[in-house]
N, C-alpha and C positions, 0 to 999 in steps of 0.2 A: 694212803693219804698222808701228807706231811703237814706239820703244824709250826706256825711261826708266831712271833710276838711283834706287835706294832706299837711304836711310841712316836709322839710328835718331836719336832726339833726345837721346842720352846719349853718354858717353865723349868721344872727340875731337870729336864733332859737337854737343856742348853749347856749343861756341864758334861763334857765327854766322859768324866769319871763315873757319872750316874749311868750313862748308856753302857759303859764297859761293865758296870756292876750287873745290870740287867742281862747283858750278853753272857756273862759267866754263869749267872743263875740259870738262864735258859738252857745253856749247853749242859749243865750239870743235871737239870731236871728232865732232860730228854726231848726238848723242843728241837726243831730242825732249822729254824731261821730267825733272824731279827731284821726288821725293816723299820726305817725312820721316815718321817715326812721331809719334804723339801720345800720350804717356804722362806722367802726373804721378808715378806710382809703379809700378815693376815689380820685385817683390822678387827675382826671379831675377838682376836686374842692379843690385841695391841696393849702395850704396857708391860708385857712379860719379856724376859730375855729370849732371844732366838740365837741359834748356832748354825754354822755351816754343816750340812748333813755329811759331807765327805770327811770332815774332821771327826765327826761323831763315829762314822763307820770305820775310820782308821783306828780309833781307840778300841772299838769292838773287835776288829780284826786282830789287833795285837794281844788281846786278852783271851782269844778263843782259838780253837784249831779245827772245829768240825762244822759248825752251823753256817748256813748260807746267809749272805749279807746284801743289803741293797736299800735303795730309797723307793718308797711307794707314795707318790711316784715322782719322777724327774720331769719337770716341764721343759722339754728340749728346746722350744722356741725362745725361752728366756736366756739360753746359754749361747756362747760361740761354740760351734761343734769341735774345733780343735782343742779348746780348753776342756770341754767335757770329755773328749776322748782320752786326754791325758789323765784326768782324775779317775775315770773308770779303769783304765789300764793299770794305773798305779795301785789302786785298791785290789784289783784282781791278782796282780803279782804279789802284793803284800800278804794277801789272804790265802795264797796257794790255790787260786782258781775257785774261790767260793762266792764270787759276785753274781748277783742277778740284777739285770738292768730293766727297770720298769719305767715306761715313758708315757707321756700324754701331754695335753695342753697345759695342765695345771690350772691354778686359779685360787681365789677369785680373780678374774681377768682385770677387773677395775683396780684391785689392790696390787697384784703382782706385775702387771704390765703398765697400765695407764698411769699409776702413781709415779712411775719413773720415766714418763715421756714416750713410752712405746704404745702408740695408739692403734696398733694393728687390730683388725676385726677377726672374728672366728675363722673366716675362710683363709685369710693370709696366715694365721697362726697354724692352721691345719696343713697348709702348704709347707711352711717352715718345719713342722714336725716330720712330715714324710720325707722331705729332702734331707733334713738333718739326720734321720735314722739311717738312710742309705749311706750317707757320708760317714757316719760313725762306724758302721760295719766295715767300710773300706779302710778307715784310719786304723781300726783295731787289728787289721791283718798284718801290719808292719810292712806292707808293700807300697811302692810309689803310687801316689794318688794325683791325678789331674781331674779337676772338676770345675765346670763352668755352668752353674745352675742359675735358676731365677733369683735365688736368695743368697747363695753361698758360692765362694770361689776357693779353689786350692790349686796352686800352680806347682806341679812336680814336687810334692812334699812327701816325706816318709816319716811317720811318727813311730819311734822305737822307745821302749820295747813294745812289742805286740802284747795283747792280753795273754794271760797264762792259758785260758781256755781257748781251744781251737775248734772252729774258726773264729769264735767269739763267745762272750757270755750269753746265756739265755736272755732274750728280749721279750718282756711282757708289755702289753698295751692296756692302758686304762681308759675308762669312759663311763658315762652314765647310760644305763639301760632304762627305757627301751630305744634310745638313739642307736640307729643301726650302723652309721658310718664308723664310729670308733671300733666296733666289734668286727666289722669287715677289715679294718686295718689290722686288728689283732690276729685275724686268720692268716695274714701274710707273715707273721712272726712266730713266736714260740709260746705265747700264753696270753690269756685274757684276765684282767684284774678289774672287774666291773664294780661300780657303785650302782645303786638302784634308786630311781625316783621315789619309790615307796619305802625304801629302807636306807636311811643315811648312815654315815659312819658310826659303827658300833651296833647297829640294828641288824638282826638276822634277816636275810632276804627270804621271800616266799619261794617255796619249792617249784611251783608252777612257772614262775618267772625265770628261775634258774634253768629249768628244762628248755624253755623257749629260747633263752639266750644261747645255751650250748648247741641246740639244734641249728640255730642261725649261723653260729661260727663254723660248725662242722660242714654245713652246706656250702660255705664260701672258702673252705680250706682246700685249695686246688694244687698247692705246691708243698714240697718238703713233708709229705705225709709220713715219711719214715722217721722224721725227727720228733722227739717227745713234745707234746703240747700240754700245757697246764691251764686249768681253770681255777682261779684263786678267789675264794670267797672269804668274807670276814664278818666279825661281829663279836659281841661279848657273850661268853658262856659261863655257866656256874662251875665252880671248882669240883663239885660232886660229879664223879665220872658217869654215873647212870643218867643224870639229868643232862649232862653235856652230850652224851651219846644220843639222847632223844632229839637234841637240837641238830646235831651234825650228821647223824646217820642218813637221814633222807637226802641231804645235800650230796653226800658222798655217793649214794646210790644213783643220784641224778647225773653224776659225772664230775663233780668237783674233785680236784687232786690236791689242793692245799686249803687249809683253814688258817686264816690270819686273825689271831686273837687281839681284839681292840677294846678300848674303853669308849663309852658313849661320848659323842661329840660335845654335848652340853653337860656332861656329868662332872662332878667335882674331882674325880680321879684321873681325868684325861691326861694331865701333864704333871702328875705327882708321883714321885718315885715309890712311896710306901705301898699304895694300893696295887700298883702295877707289879711290884716285886712280890707282893703277897700272892697274886694270881699266878705269876710265873713259877714261883717255888712250889705251888700246888701241882704243877706238871700239866702236860697237854692232855686233852681228852683221849680216852681209849675207845677204840671201835672194835 
């Protein structure tokens, strides 16, 4: 099992130097990854400074040499695919092939889409997500791309450089369980990053629900079975190794391959450097 640290892209972490500080501490303490949020507007946290996640990840990449890096998660329908392809490929090259690409619809939809005049409903956003993912994979190849889809067009374009990882970085898909459609989408890629209706950001999911989700994804995983597949769960654990083991051990046994350490969504430490750094320096759980 691998262990990552999760921070928002607002509050103290709107400063790339703060994210770099956490990244260095995570690498030194033995964590395996650092992931940041990707929001342009989240009214629940309005009034705080926000930063571009790719700039934050660039700072983390320059300060580290081992840990995996990415956004949890990138709302693909909010981007132009060619712009996003460039950003991810640049980060993957800069980091020496350490990028993980986690994708979804993002949200809140009212904040992130409707506030800026994008009135698309969930069905259209899901279509743009699926078409955008396929187009990104083709852009990352460095090969010529001709695409005439329902939402996007590319006329004989080649985006270089290709990603450092071949054929592409791992692609994880997020969504809320027990909604089945996002997890069926995840089964077509390289990993699932679920949130749970009964366990929001920072809360530990129930083992029974995790088993049900993993069984569902595995049942729909009909292609690329030789390629590694990750189940990424997250929450807040105590720094005490024995207590953390009691929390994560059953989830690992159920099939989870990553634990993403998070602060509680409504907690005072969510976007503050000091409590996050204190947890990071204590080191990842030991199993």
